[in-house]
C-alpha positions as CSV (number, residue, x, y, z in Angstrom):
1,X,112.6,120.6,63.9
2,X,111.3,122.0,67.2
3,X,113.3,124.5,69.3
4,X,113.9,121.8,71.9
5,X,115.4,119.5,69.2
6,X,117.6,122.3,67.9
7,X,118.9,123.0,71.5
8,X,119.3,119.2,72.0
9,X,121.4,118.8,68.9
10,X,123.5,121.8,69.8
11,X,124.2,120.3,73.3
12,X,125.0,117.0,71.7
13,X,127.6,118.6,69.4
14,X,129.1,120.4,72.4
15,X,129.5,117.2,74.3
16,X,131.0,115.4,71.3
17,X,133.6,118.1,70.9
18,X,134.2,118.1,74.6
19,X,135.0,114.4,74.6
20,X,136.5,113.8,71.1
21,X,138.1,117.2,70.3
22,X,137.1,120.0,67.9
23,X,135.2,119.1,64.7
24,X,136.1,120.2,61.2
25,X,133.9,123.3,61.4
26,X,135.4,125.8,59.0
27,X,132.5,125.9,56.6
28,X,129.9,125.6,59.5
29,X,131.5,128.7,61.1
30,X,131.5,130.7,57.9
31,X,127.9,129.9,57.1
32,X,126.8,130.8,60.7
33,X,128.7,134.1,60.4
34,X,127.2,134.9,57.0
35,X,123.6,134.2,58.2
36,X,124.0,136.7,61.0
37,X,122.0,136.9,64.3
38,X,123.2,136.9,67.9
39,X,125.7,134.4,69.3
40,X,123.2,131.7,70.5
41,X,121.6,131.8,67.0
42,X,125.0,131.4,65.3
43,X,126.0,128.6,67.7
44,X,122.8,126.7,66.9
45,X,123.2,127.2,63.1
46,X,126.8,125.9,63.3
47,X,125.7,122.9,65.4
48,X,122.7,122.0,63.2
49,X,125.0,122.1,60.1
50,X,127.5,119.8,61.7
51,X,124.8,117.5,63.0
52,X,123.3,117.2,59.5
53,X,126.8,116.6,58.0
54,X,127.8,114.0,60.6
55,X,124.5,112.1,60.7
56,X,123.4,113.3,64.1
57,X,120.1,114.7,62.7
58,X,119.1,111.3,61.4
59,X,120.3,109.7,64.6
60,X,117.9,112.0,66.5
61,X,115.0,110.9,64.4
62,X,115.9,107.2,65.1
63,X,116.2,108.0,68.8
64,X,112.7,109.6,68.8
65,X,111.3,106.6,67.0
66,X,112.9,104.4,69.6
67,X,111.5,106.6,72.4
68,X,108.0,106.2,71.0
69,X,108.4,102.4,70.8
70,X,109.8,102.4,74.4
71,X,106.8,104.5,75.6
72,X,104.4,102.0,73.9
73,X,106.1,99.1,75.6
74,X,105.8,100.8,79.0
75,X,102.2,101.7,78.3
76,X,101.4,98.1,77.5
77,X,103.1,97.0,80.8
78,X,101.0,99.6,82.7
79,X,97.8,98.3,81.2
80,X,98.7,94.7,82.0
81,X,99.8,95.7,85.5
82,X,96.5,97.6,86.2
83,X,94.5,94.6,85.0
84,X,96.5,92.4,87.3
85,X,95.8,94.6,90.3
86,X,92.0,94.3,89.6
87,X,92.1,90.5,89.2
88,X,94.2,90.3,92.4
89,X,91.7,92.5,94.3
90,X,88.5,90.7,93.4
91,X,89.6,87.2,92.6
92,X,87.3,84.7,90.8
93,X,84.1,85.3,92.8
94,X,84.2,81.9,94.5
95,X,85.0,83.5,97.9
96,X,83.9,86.7,99.5
97,X,86.0,89.8,98.9
98,X,87.8,91.4,101.9
99,X,87.1,95.0,101.1
100,X,90.3,96.4,102.7
101,X,92.5,93.7,101.2
102,X,91.0,94.6,97.9
103,X,91.6,98.3,98.5
104,X,95.2,97.6,99.5
105,X,95.7,95.6,96.3
106,X,94.3,98.4,94.1
107,X,95.8,101.4,95.8
108,X,98.6,100.3,98.1
109,X,101.6,100.3,95.7
110,X,100.3,103.3,93.8
111,X,100.0,105.4,97.0
112,X,103.4,104.3,98.3
113,X,105.1,105.3,95.0
114,X,103.1,108.5,94.8
115,X,104.3,109.5,98.2
116,X,107.9,108.6,97.2
117,X,107.5,110.7,94.1
118,X,106.2,113.7,96.1
119,X,109.0,113.5,98.7
120,X,111.6,113.2,95.9
121,X,110.0,116.3,94.2
122,X,110.2,118.4,97.3
123,X,113.6,117.3,98.7
124,X,115.7,115.9,95.9
125,X,114.1,116.9,92.6
126,X,115.4,113.6,91.1
127,X,112.2,111.6,91.6
128,X,111.2,108.8,89.2
129,X,114.8,108.2,88.2
130,X,114.4,104.4,87.8
131,X,111.5,104.6,85.4
132,X,113.1,107.5,83.6
133,X,116.4,105.6,83.1
134,X,114.4,102.5,81.9
135,X,112.7,104.6,79.3
136,X,116.0,106.2,78.2
137,X,117.7,102.8,78.1
138,X,114.8,101.3,76.0
139,X,114.8,104.3,73.7
140,X,118.5,103.9,73.0
141,X,118.2,100.1,72.4
142,X,115.2,100.5,70.1
143,X,116.9,103.3,68.1
144,X,119.5,100.9,66.7
145,X,121.8,103.8,65.8
146,X,125.3,103.9,67.3
147,X,125.4,107.7,67.0
148,X,122.2,107.9,69.1
149,X,124.2,106.9,72.2
150,X,125.3,110.6,72.6
151,X,121.8,112.0,72.5
152,X,120.5,110.8,75.9
153,X,123.3,112.3,78.0
154,X,122.9,115.6,76.1
155,X,119.2,115.7,76.7
156,X,119.6,115.0,80.4
157,X,122.2,117.7,80.9
158,X,120.1,120.2,79.0
159,X,117.0,119.5,81.0
160,X,118.8,119.3,84.4
161,X,120.4,122.7,83.7
162,X,116.9,124.2,83.6
163,X,115.4,121.8,86.2
164,X,113.0,120.5,83.6
165,X,113.9,116.8,84.1
166,X,111.7,116.5,87.1
167,X,108.6,117.6,85.1
168,X,109.4,115.5,82.1
169,X,109.8,112.4,84.3
170,X,106.7,113.5,86.2
171,X,104.6,113.5,83.1
172,X,106.0,110.0,82.2
173,X,105.5,108.5,85.7
174,X,102.1,109.9,86.4
175,X,100.8,109.2,82.9
176,X,101.8,105.6,83.1
177,X,100.3,105.2,86.6
178,X,97.1,106.9,85.4
179,X,97.0,104.3,82.6
180,X,97.4,101.5,85.1
181,X,94.6,102.9,87.3
182,X,92.3,103.3,84.4
183,X,93.0,99.7,83.3
184,X,92.3,98.5,86.9
185,X,89.1,100.5,86.9
186,X,87.9,99.1,83.6
187,X,88.7,95.5,84.6
188,X,87.1,96.1,88.0
189,X,83.8,97.3,86.4
190,X,83.9,94.4,83.9
191,X,84.3,91.8,86.7
192,X,81.6,93.4,88.8
193,X,79.2,93.5,85.8
194,X,79.7,89.8,85.0
195,X,80.2,88.1,88.3
196,X,78.4,88.2,91.7
197,X,80.7,89.3,94.6
198,X,80.1,89.4,98.3
199,X,82.0,91.8,100.5
200,X,83.3,91.3,104.1
201,X,85.8,92.8,106.4
202,X,87.7,90.9,109.0
203,X,89.9,91.8,112.0
204,X,91.3,90.4,115.2
205,X,92.6,93.5,116.9
206,X,90.3,96.3,115.7
207,X,86.7,97.0,116.7
208,X,83.7,97.3,114.4
209,X,83.5,101.0,115.2
210,X,87.0,101.5,113.7
211,X,85.9,99.9,110.4
212,X,82.8,102.0,110.3
213,X,84.8,105.1,110.8
214,X,87.4,104.1,108.2
215,X,84.8,103.2,105.6
216,X,82.8,106.4,106.1
217,X,86.0,108.5,106.0
218,X,87.3,106.9,102.8
219,X,83.8,107.3,101.2
220,X,83.3,111.0,102.1
221,X,85.0,112.4,99.0
222,X,83.6,109.8,96.6
223,X,80.1,110.5,98.0
224,X,80.5,114.1,96.8
225,X,80.8,112.8,93.3
226,X,77.7,110.6,93.6
227,X,79.2,107.3,94.7
228,X,77.3,105.4,97.4
229,X,78.6,104.6,100.9
230,X,77.4,101.6,102.8
231,X,75.2,102.4,105.8
232,X,76.5,101.8,109.3
233,X,74.2,98.7,109.6
234,X,75.6,97.3,106.3
235,X,79.2,97.9,107.5
236,X,78.6,96.2,110.9
237,X,76.7,93.3,109.3
238,X,79.5,92.7,106.8
239,X,81.9,91.9,109.6
240,X,80.2,88.6,110.2
241,X,79.5,87.3,106.7
242,X,79.0,88.6,103.2
243,X,75.4,90.1,103.0
244,X,73.2,88.3,100.4
245,X,71.3,91.6,99.9
246,X,71.5,93.1,96.4
247,X,71.6,96.7,97.8
248,X,74.5,95.8,100.1
249,X,76.5,94.3,97.3
250,X,75.9,97.3,95.1
251,X,76.8,99.7,97.9
252,X,80.1,98.0,98.6
253,X,80.9,97.7,94.9
254,X,80.1,101.4,94.3
255,X,82.1,102.4,97.4
256,X,85.1,100.4,96.1
257,X,84.9,102.0,92.6
258,X,84.5,105.5,94.1
259,X,87.6,105.1,96.3
260,X,89.6,103.8,93.3
261,X,88.5,106.8,91.2
262,X,89.1,109.5,93.9
263,X,92.3,108.2,95.4
264,X,93.8,106.3,92.4
265,X,92.7,107.9,89.1
266,X,92.1,111.5,90.0
267,X,95.5,112.3,91.8
268,X,97.5,110.8,88.9
269,X,95.4,112.7,86.3
270,X,95.8,116.0,88.1
271,X,99.5,115.5,88.7
272,X,100.1,114.4,85.1
273,X,98.3,117.6,83.9
274,X,100.3,119.7,86.4
275,X,103.7,118.3,85.3
276,X,102.7,118.7,81.7
277,X,101.8,122.4,82.3
278,X,105.2,123.0,84.1
279,X,107.0,121.2,81.2
280,X,105.3,123.3,78.6
281,X,106.0,126.6,80.4
282,X,109.5,125.5,81.2
283,X,110.3,124.8,77.6
284,X,109.8,128.4,76.7
285,X,112.7,129.3,79.0
286,X,115.2,126.9,77.5
287,X,118.4,128.7,76.5
288,X,122.0,127.8,75.8
289,X,124.4,128.4,78.7
290,X,127.0,130.6,77.0
291,X,129.3,130.4,80.0
292,X,130.0,126.7,79.3
293,X,133.6,126.3,77.9
294,X,132.3,124.6,74.7
295,X,130.2,127.7,73.8
296,X,132.4,130.4,75.2
297,X,135.3,129.5,73.0
298,X,133.1,129.8,69.9
299,X,132.4,133.5,70.5
300,X,135.5,134.8,68.7
301,X,135.0,132.4,65.8
302,X,131.3,133.1,65.2
303,X,131.3,136.8,66.2
304,X,134.9,137.9,65.6
305,X,136.1,141.3,66.7
306,X,138.1,141.4,63.6
307,X,138.1,139.4,60.4
308,X,140.5,136.4,60.6
309,X,141.8,134.5,57.6
310,X,143.2,131.0,57.3
311,X,142.2,127.4,57.1
312,X,143.5,125.3,60.0
313,X,141.4,122.2,59.8
314,X,142.1,119.1,57.7
315,X,139.7,118.2,54.9
316,X,136.9,115.7,55.9
317,X,137.4,112.0,55.4
318,X,134.3,111.7,53.2
319,X,133.2,114.1,50.5
320,X,129.5,114.8,50.4
321,X,127.2,115.4,47.6
322,X,127.1,119.0,46.5
323,X,123.8,120.8,46.9
324,X,123.8,124.5,46.4
325,X,122.4,126.5,49.2
326,X,122.1,129.6,47.0
327,X,118.9,130.5,45.1
328,X,119.0,132.3,41.8
329,X,117.1,135.2,43.3
330,X,120.0,136.0,45.7
331,X,122.9,135.5,43.2
332,X,124.1,137.4,40.2
333,X,127.1,137.7,37.9
334,X,129.7,135.2,36.8
335,X,133.0,134.3,38.2
336,X,136.1,132.3,37.1
337,X,138.5,130.9,39.6
338,X,141.5,128.6,39.3
339,X,142.9,126.1,41.8
340,X,146.7,125.7,42.3
341,X,148.0,126.4,38.8
342,X,151.7,126.5,38.1
343,X,153.5,129.6,36.9
344,X,154.1,128.2,33.4
345,X,150.5,128.4,32.5
346,X,149.3,131.9,31.5
347,X,146.4,133.1,33.5
348,X,143.8,134.5,33.4
349,X,142.5,133.9,29.8
350,X,140.6,136.6,27.9
351,X,137.3,137.2,29.7
352,X,134.1,138.9,28.7
353,X,133.4,142.1,30.6
354,X,130.5,140.4,32.5
355,X,132.8,137.7,33.9
356,X,134.9,138.5,36.9
357,X,138.3,136.9,37.7
358,X,138.9,135.6,41.2
359,X,142.5,134.7,40.5
360,X,144.3,131.5,41.6
361,X,143.7,129.9,44.9
362,X,147.1,128.7,46.0
363,X,147.1,129.5,49.8
364,X,144.9,129.1,52.8
365,X,144.5,132.9,53.0
366,X,143.3,133.2,49.4
367,X,140.8,130.3,49.8
368,X,139.3,131.6,52.9
369,X,139.0,135.1,51.6
370,X,137.2,134.0,48.5
371,X,134.8,131.8,50.5
372,X,134.0,134.7,52.8
373,X,133.2,136.9,49.7
374,X,131.1,134.2,48.1
375,X,129.0,133.8,51.3
376,X,128.1,137.5,51.1
377,X,127.9,137.9,47.3
378,X,127.2,134.4,45.7
379,X,127.5,134.3,41.9
380,X,124.9,133.0,39.6
381,X,127.5,131.0,37.6
382,X,130.9,129.8,38.8
383,X,133.6,128.2,36.7
384,X,136.4,126.4,38.5
385,X,139.6,125.7,36.5
386,X,141.7,122.8,37.6
387,X,144.9,121.3,36.3
388,X,144.3,117.6,35.7
389,X,148.0,116.9,35.7
390,X,147.6,117.1,39.5
391,X,145.9,114.2,41.4
392,X,142.4,115.0,42.6
393,X,143.4,114.9,46.3
394,X,140.8,115.1,49.1
395,X,141.6,118.7,49.9
396,X,141.1,120.0,46.4
397,X,137.8,118.1,46.0
398,X,136.5,119.4,49.3
399,X,137.4,123.0,48.2
400,X,135.6,122.5,44.9
401,X,132.5,121.2,46.7
402,X,132.5,124.1,49.1
403,X,132.9,126.7,46.3
404,X,130.0,125.0,44.4
405,X,127.8,125.2,47.5
406,X,128.1,129.0,47.3
407,X,127.0,129.5,43.7
408,X,123.7,128.9,42.0
409,X,125.4,126.9,39.2
410,X,128.9,125.5,38.9
411,X,131.1,123.9,36.2
412,X,134.6,122.5,36.4
413,X,137.0,123.3,33.6
414,X,139.7,120.6,33.3
415,X,142.5,122.5,31.5
416,X,144.4,121.1,28.5
417,X,148.0,120.1,29.0
418,X,150.6,122.7,27.7
419,X,151.9,122.3,24.2
420,X,154.1,119.2,23.8
421,X,152.8,117.6,26.9
422,X,150.2,114.9,27.3
423,X,147.7,114.3,30.1
424,X,147.9,111.0,32.1
425,X,144.8,109.1,31.1
426,X,144.4,107.3,34.4
427,X,144.7,110.5,36.4
428,X,142.2,112.2,34.1
429,X,139.9,109.3,34.7
430,X,140.3,109.8,38.5
431,X,139.2,113.4,38.0
432,X,136.1,112.4,36.0
433,X,135.1,109.8,38.7
434,X,135.5,112.3,41.5
435,X,133.6,115.0,39.8
436,X,130.8,112.6,38.9
437,X,130.6,111.6,42.6
438,X,130.2,115.3,43.4
439,X,127.6,115.5,40.7
440,X,129.3,118.5,39.1
441,X,129.4,119.1,35.3
442,X,132.9,119.3,33.8
443,X,134.5,119.8,30.4
444,X,137.9,120.2,28.9
445,X,137.0,123.5,27.1
446,X,136.6,126.9,28.4
447,X,132.9,127.5,29.4
448,X,133.1,131.2,28.5
449,X,129.8,131.3,26.6
450,X,128.0,129.7,29.6
451,X,129.7,132.1,32.0
452,X,128.6,135.1,29.9
453,X,125.1,134.2,29.0
454,X,124.1,131.2,31.0
455,X,123.7,129.0,27.9
456,X,126.1,126.7,26.0
């Protein structure tokens, strides 16, 4: 993940919470606090955890795939359009080519849109919006992920806040036009190499001197790069009919290619490189705007002035597979904890000296306090005792999963029923099914030997 993608996902999570309300972020906040760092770093860690949990990370990958496909489609359209300009300029060779009509076909639309782009850059800063929106629309359609719909608005807001959207769109617009001009140049050279063209100019209102001056003025810059310019005699003679002189045809062809290169290809190339440079340098300045309401209200939760206890959010609708985020190198010791045991059951059992007792989790305060401790001092082995007479409700399973993520290894101890009482077989089966979905090992006997030594 690049820094831009991290900020992008963070902004997406902010927009999602702004429109749909706060997410279930208790564990995300706790992990962000335990990882440390400044506030922007903690906000990003929280957002990335939520994005991974809720599928936004995979949606971003789908969106980027769609964006590449959309870019490929636009590139193909640019190549086809450039080829069409060249064919329209030269024709089939059966009639003489009007040099200024050909020049207008090759460069007219390009120069008009280039001027529009430049004016928009100077006065509005929102140039190329149509092509940019087309690319975003195609990217979203090709992504084929409903969650990807939230990504494009987040990216636009992030870039607009730092005025980078103009350079991103500038790279897109100028690169596509550069591709079109290169395609037109390639087809132009191919047609000139395989067909015989004659070149003329025609006018009713203008004099021959005007066309001589225009031709020489347009050819001044190309001549510096080695392109030929027709002589005054060739220009005047081409006003009557296409010259059947090989040198005249070559001079006009070289002049036309040179004008296309200098006024069509090079400006788009230089502008694309300039926009790319501004985009690259601007990316280094991308930061979260901590004054936004969505980020400002996270300050106390991620960098609290005092420790606050309590769980206020409901358990998630779907339990996720447990994958411990704790390595064996950063964990030590063994811990036994029980979840919601009644007063009739004696607790704790006799424990070896190397095993610590975390008590019974029967309130929000006790749960949150233990989770905070585990985030700082994760155990190497954790045993969770549960009463299988209770149903494996969503909240209990979510708590077991969260506890397991904070230990190197976890086992669940399904306690035996008190003397004279039998366990409900169906309810016990529900426990087995739920724990198998979490991929946690469980047993109905005390795992004391495992807790003490790490072996059964």
